C-alpha positions in Angstrom: 80.2 -130.0 107.5 83.3 -131.8 106.3 83.4 -134.3 103.4 86.0 -137.0 102.9 86.2 -137.6 99.2 87.6 -141.0 98.2 89.5 -141.1 94.9 90.9 -144.4 93.7 93.3 -144.2 90.8 95.2 -146.5 88.5 97.3 -145.3 85.6 95.1 -142.2 85.4 97.7 -139.7 84.1 95.5 -138.6 81.2 92.4 -137.8 83.2 93.1 -137.3 86.9 94.1 -133.6 86.7 90.7 -132.6 85.5 89.1 -134.7 88.3 91.3 -133.0 90.9 90.6 -129.5 89.5 86.9 -130.2 89.8 87.5 -130.7 93.5 89.5 -127.5 93.8 86.6 -125.7 92.2 84.0 -126.7 94.7 81.9 -123.9 96.2 81.9 -125.7 99.5 85.5 -125.9 100.5 85.4 -127.9 103.8 86.7 -131.2 102.5 89.6 -133.6 102.3 90.6 -135.7 99.3 92.1 -139.1 100.0 93.7 -140.4 96.8 94.4 -144.1 96.8 96.9 -145.0 94.0 96.3 -148.6 93.2 99.7 -149.5 92.0 100.0 -147.0 89.1 103.1 -147.3 86.9 102.6 -144.0 84.9 102.8 -140.4 86.0 99.7 -140.5 88.3 101.8 -140.0 91.4 103.6 -136.9 90.0 100.3 -135.3 89.1 98.7 -136.0 92.5 101.8 -134.7 94.3 101.3 -131.3 92.6 98.1 -131.0 94.5 99.2 -132.5 97.8 102.3 -130.2 97.9 100.2 -127.1 97.6 97.0 -128.0 99.4 97.0 -130.0 102.7 93.4 -131.1 102.1 94.8 -133.5 99.5 96.3 -136.8 100.8 98.1 -139.3 98.6 98.4 -143.0 99.6 100.0 -145.7 97.4 99.0 -149.3 97.7 100.2 -152.3 95.6 97.7 -153.1 92.9 94.8 -154.7 94.7 91.7 -153.5 92.9 89.3 -150.6 93.2 87.3 -152.0 96.2 90.5 -152.4 98.3 91.4 -148.9 97.3 88.1 -147.5 98.4 88.1 -149.5 101.7 91.6 -148.1 102.3 90.3 -144.6 101.7 87.4 -145.1 104.1 89.8 -146.2 106.9 91.7 -142.9 106.5 88.6 -140.7 106.3 88.0 -138.0 109.0 85.0 -136.1 107.7 81.4 -136.1 108.6 80.3 -137.5 105.2 81.9 -139.8 102.7 81.8 -138.9 99.0 83.4 -140.8 96.1 84.8 -139.8 92.7 86.5 -141.8 89.9 89.7 -140.6 88.3 88.2 -139.9 84.9 85.1 -138.1 86.2 84.3 -134.7 87.6 82.1 -133.0 90.1 79.8 -130.1 89.2 81.1 -127.0 91.1 78.1 -127.1 93.4 78.3 -130.9 94.1 79.2 -130.6 97.8 77.3 -127.4 98.5 74.1 -128.9 97.1 74.5 -131.9 99.3 75.1 -129.6 102.3 71.8 -127.9 101.5 70.0 -131.3 101.1 71.4 -132.7 104.4 70.5 -129.5 106.3 67.0 -129.5 104.9 66.3 -133.1 105.7 67.4 -133.9 109.3 65.2 -136.9 109.4 67.0 -138.5 106.5 70.2 -140.6 106.1 70.3 -141.2 102.4 71.3 -138.4 100.0 71.5 -139.0 96.3 71.7 -136.9 93.1 71.2 -137.2 89.4 74.2 -137.4 87.1 75.4 -136.9 83.5 76.7 -139.8 81.4 79.3 -138.6 79.0 80.2 -140.8 76.0 82.8 -139.2 73.7 81.2 -135.8 72.8 77.7 -136.9 73.7 76.1 -136.2 77.1 73.0 -137.8 78.4 71.3 -137.2 81.8 70.3 -140.1 84.0 66.6 -140.7 83.7 64.3 -139.0 86.1 61.7 -141.5 87.4 59.4 -138.7 88.5 58.9 -135.7 86.2 58.7 -132.8 88.5 59.8 -129.2 88.8 60.8 -129.7 92.5 64.5 -129.5 93.2 64.3 -132.6 95.5 62.2 -135.7 95.3 61.9 -138.5 97.8 61.8 -142.3 97.7 62.4 -145.2 100.1 63.7 -148.8 100.3 60.4 -150.2 99.2 60.9 -148.5 95.8 64.5 -149.5 95.5 64.0 -151.6 92.3 62.4 -148.6 90.6 65.5 -146.7 91.4 67.5 -149.6 90.2 65.7 -149.7 86.9 66.5 -146.0 86.5 70.2 -146.7 87.2 70.3 -144.5 90.3 71.2 -147.0 93.0 74.2 -148.8 91.6 77.0 -146.2 91.8 78.8 -144.6 94.8 79.6 -141.2 93.3 76.0 -139.8 93.1 75.6 -140.3 96.8 77.1 -139.1 100.1 77.3 -141.3 103.2 77.2 -140.4 106.9 80.6 -141.7 108.0 79.4 -142.8 111.5 76.9 -145.2 109.9 79.6 -146.7 107.6 82.3 -147.1 110.3 80.0 -148.1 113.2 78.5 -150.9 111.1 81.8 -151.8 109.4 80.3 -151.4 106.0 82.9 -152.1 103.3 83.2 -152.9 99.6 83.3 -156.6 98.8 86.8 -157.2 97.6 86.4 -160.6 96.0 84.2 -159.4 93.0 85.1 -157.0 90.2 81.6 -155.9 89.3 78.6 -154.7 91.3 80.7 -154.0 94.5 79.2 -150.4 94.6 75.7 -151.7 94.5 76.4 -154.2 97.4 77.9 -151.3 99.5 74.8 -149.2 98.8 72.4 -151.9 99.8 74.3 -152.6 103.0 74.3 -148.9 103.9 70.6 -148.6 103.2 69.9 -151.4 105.6 71.5 -149.5 108.5 69.6 -146.2 107.8 66.3 -144.6 108.2 64.1 -145.5 105.3 63.8 -142.1 103.5 65.9 -141.3 100.4 66.3 -137.7 99.3 67.3 -137.2 95.6 68.5 -133.9 94.1 66.8 -133.4 90.7 70.0 -132.0 89.2 72.9 -133.7 87.5 75.8 -132.9 89.8 78.3 -135.6 88.7 79.8 -136.1 85.2 80.4 -139.8 84.7 82.6 -140.6 81.8 81.8 -143.9 80.0 84.5 -145.1 77.7 83.8 -145.8 74.0 84.6 -149.4 74.7 81.8 -149.6 77.2 81.7 -149.9 81.0 83.4 -152.6 83.1 80.4 -154.9 83.0 80.6 -155.1 79.1 84.1 -156.7 79.4 84.9 -160.3 79.6 84.9 -162.0 83.0 85.8 -165.6 83.4 83.7 -165.8 86.6 80.7 -163.7 85.5 78.1 -166.2 86.6 79.6 -166.5 90.1 79.7 -162.7 90.4 76.0 -162.3 89.4 75.0 -165.2 91.6 76.6 -163.4 94.5 75.0 -160.0 93.6 71.6 -161.5 93.1 71.7 -163.4 96.4 72.7 -160.3 98.3 70.0 -158.2 96.7 67.3 -160.8 97.3 68.3 -161.0 101.0 67.6 -157.3 101.5 64.5 -157.2 99.3 62.9 -159.9 101.4 64.1 -158.2 104.6 62.5 -154.9 103.4 59.3 -156.7 102.4 59.1 -155.0 99.0 55.9 -155.4 96.9 55.3 -157.9 94.2 55.6 -155.2 91.6 59.1 -154.4 92.8 60.0 -158.1 92.8 59.1 -158.2 89.1 61.7 -155.5 88.5 64.2 -157.5 90.4 63.6 -160.5 88.2 63.9 -158.2 85.1 67.4 -157.4 86.4 68.2 -161.1 87.0 67.2 -162.0 83.4 69.2 -159.1 82.0 72.2 -160.4 84.0 71.6 -164.0 82.7 71.7 -162.7 79.2 75.0 -160.9 79.9 76.4 -164.2 81.1 75.3 -166.0 77.9 76.9 -163.4 75.7 80.0 -163.3 77.9 80.6 -167.0 77.2 81.3 -166.4 73.6 83.7 -163.4 73.9 87.0 -164.0 72.2 88.9 -164.0 75.5 87.2 -167.2 76.7 89.5 -170.2 76.7 86.7 -172.7 76.4 86.3 -174.7 73.2 83.3 -174.0 71.0 81.5 -177.1 72.2 82.3 -176.3 75.8 80.8 -172.9 75.3 77.6 -174.4 73.8 77.3 -176.8 76.7 77.9 -174.1 79.3 75.2 -171.8 77.8 72.7 -174.7 77.6 73.3 -175.3 81.3 72.5 -171.6 82.0 69.3 -171.8 79.9 68.2 -175.0 81.6 68.9 -173.7 85.1 66.2 -173.1 87.6 67.4 -169.5 88.1 67.0 -168.7 84.4 63.6 -170.3 84.2 62.4 -168.5 87.3 63.6 -165.1 86.0 61.9 -165.8 82.6 58.7 -166.7 84.3 58.6 -163.9 86.9 59.9 -161.0 84.8 57.9 -158.8 82.5 60.6 -157.8 80.1 59.6 -157.0 76.5 61.2 -160.0 74.9 60.7 -160.8 71.2 58.6 -164.0 70.8 61.3 -165.7 68.8 63.8 -165.1 71.6 61.3 -166.2 74.3 60.7 -169.4 72.4 64.5 -170.0 72.1 64.8 -169.4 75.9 62.0 -171.8 76.7 63.4 -174.6 74.6 67.0 -173.8 75.9 68.4 -173.6 72.3 71.6 -171.5 72.2 71.9 -172.3 68.5 68.6 -170.6 67.8 69.6 -167.6 70.0 72.9 -167.3 68.0 70.9 -167.3 64.7 68.6 -164.6 66.0 71.5 -162.5 67.2 73.1 -162.9 63.8 69.9 -162.0 62.0 69.4 -158.9 64.3 73.0 -157.7 63.4 72.4 -158.1 59.7 69.0 -156.3 60.0 70.7 -153.4 61.8 73.5 -153.1 59.2 70.9 -153.1 56.4 68.8 -150.5 58.2 71.8 -148.2 58.9 72.7 -148.2 55.2 69.2 -147.0 54.2 
């Protein structure tokens, strides 16, 4: 069984060597690594060429800076394995990452979807992704109708804790959407799920080390089109959720995620990078709070929202929300000093 590991990289000279060494150290050695350099201007190329010159399983491809989705799609086009796997240039595989997936695939011939747990590493702290079923079994099973439970446990969003049968990807022309800079992995995963048998097999072992920067993940940064991005993501997810006929309980979890995204949009508006004036920001956020989408998410979700915030949401008062946010920060500072 051969894996094609897709590795996008951009100015990754400080981290990519560790990533590549984690591939060299795999106990399953039948793989190729397709490195797509997305326009790096540092020493990324030189480091990659150390590996490509000594191991013909490593392939280096340079592209003008076009974004991570374009890089991954480029990698998929060059893949020649049986299964696709993904890794980011500041992360690392467990030594048994590929061999554990071989065992999972061989043991589940009726299945197309193979996932695993992962570690999130923040500075010196390591946290394991939350197991939604506490069990001693090495493998647990789920399906599309439980997708929002998996979403709530942050298992469905990434590419790197999954392997994908390459025939399904290529025969159905499944690609990363290149016009968004957030959530593209999630869209790819949903599109893949839609072309597979329903069963999902999940290894109850963290096989991937995901490094989260101190500054936070991509979705914590400013996006001038964040509303448009989330509108696109939500519409894509809703299309598949309806197609898969998920339960009302799962739909509640979907609206929880919609409300969470709407809160991100509200906070994104007031980031320093925004070029809007203060009054334009207030007007924009009021339009979000008064929108049918926000009201529907507030009505249909079951998030644990403080009554004061819920009142502010219902009367669409961004001034009150700002006051509550300020009060919460002061309260936290006071609590930390005690």
